C-alpha atoms as one frame of an Amber mdcrd trajectory, in Angstrom:
protein
   0.000   0.000   0.000   1.290   3.396  -1.006   1.155   6.255   1.476  -0.231
   9.530   0.290   1.967  12.516   0.774   0.311  15.288   2.708   1.018  18.661
   1.332   0.823  21.801   3.386   0.248  25.024   1.587   2.701  27.779   2.141
   1.253  31.205   2.712   2.443  33.884   0.396   3.913  37.190   1.443   5.409
  38.545   4.583   4.339  36.910   7.853   1.967  38.985   9.985   3.596  41.042
  12.738   0.473  42.533  14.300   1.531  46.048  13.294  -0.860  48.431  11.598
   0.071  50.063   8.330  -0.260  53.849   8.324   0.197  55.974   5.254   0.778
  59.673   5.615   1.887  62.711   3.711   4.706  64.780   5.135   5.279  68.440
   4.362   8.671  69.327   2.861   9.936  71.086   5.995   8.889  68.125   8.160
  10.576  65.762   5.708  13.778  67.802   5.932  13.584  67.770   9.741  13.213
  63.970   9.726  16.206  63.618   7.404  18.250  65.894   9.679  17.221  63.843
  12.727  18.287  60.636  10.941  21.712  62.155  10.204  22.159  63.059  13.895
  21.612  59.473  15.019  24.588  57.207  15.669  23.221  54.460  13.457  24.205
  54.864   9.832  21.661  52.433   8.394  18.549  53.892  10.080  15.645  53.726
   7.651  13.044  56.467   7.321  10.132  54.303   8.549  12.137  53.215  11.596
  13.072  56.851  12.284   9.414  57.891  12.097   8.466  55.051  14.468  11.117
  56.206  16.945  10.039  59.840  16.689   6.421  58.869  17.319   7.550  56.815
  20.312   9.502  59.775  21.671   6.516  62.046  21.192   4.222  59.674  23.044
   6.540  59.344  26.049   6.997  63.084  26.634   5.209  64.279  29.738   2.525
  66.874  29.248   2.816  70.253  30.874   1.730  69.962  34.483  -0.464  72.369
  36.360   1.199  75.371  37.922   2.983  74.674  41.175   2.069  76.083  44.558
   5.038  78.446  44.356   3.804  79.841  41.048   0.293  80.225  42.436   1.629
  82.069  45.480   3.706  84.365  43.277   0.680  85.128  41.087  -1.484  85.803
  44.130   1.200  88.143  45.495   1.372  89.949  42.161  -2.416  90.328  42.107
  -2.339  91.550  45.688   0.212  94.236  44.843  -1.791  95.324  41.789  -4.971
  95.596  43.849  -3.067  97.425  46.597  -1.896 100.049  44.112  -5.441 100.581
  42.805  -7.317 100.841  46.104  -8.110 104.207  47.610  -6.374 104.924  50.915
  -9.586 106.206  52.565 -10.988 102.717  53.266 -10.411 101.178  56.683  -7.773
  98.453  56.890 -10.255  95.635  57.727 -12.518  96.642  54.888  -9.548  96.950
  52.537  -8.378  93.441  53.463 -11.831  91.932  52.896 -12.184  93.716  49.542
  -8.792  92.472  48.471  -9.662  88.897  49.508 -12.938  89.041  47.557 -11.141
  90.342  44.459  -8.467  87.663  44.575 -10.801  84.740  45.360 -13.591  85.903
  43.081 -17.333  85.971  43.726 -18.704  83.123  45.840 -21.040  82.025  43.054
 -18.109  81.303  40.739 -15.632  79.748  43.169 -16.938  76.207  42.616 -16.800
  76.644  38.835 -13.122  77.589  38.672 -11.029  74.749  37.311  -7.652  76.334
  37.999  -8.073  76.022  41.772  -7.834  72.741  43.672 -10.938  71.521  45.472
 -11.423  71.844  49.202  -9.736  69.131  51.228
């Protein structure tokens, strides 16, 4: 009895890598910037697609600009306080002047909860 040979079909083309194909158009100045970035790299055989992948990776790992720090907020409040101090009339009593200044810096009570630049109450 003769055995039949089993034949497996070979798939054609490049094996799948799971990567998505993205096609894009690049402006001439962006293209020149990419070429300049490739020249700055230590690798001499860096391809353009690999360079674009690395640049996208770098762009995705950059931290976004954080909210202003407490020191910056204090400096801005001090600057606002000085500006208000220079505008107020000297005839008002000191307690009244302080309360007016506080209301101007904090804002009206109705809008304090709506402000997104201020942290919530703890």
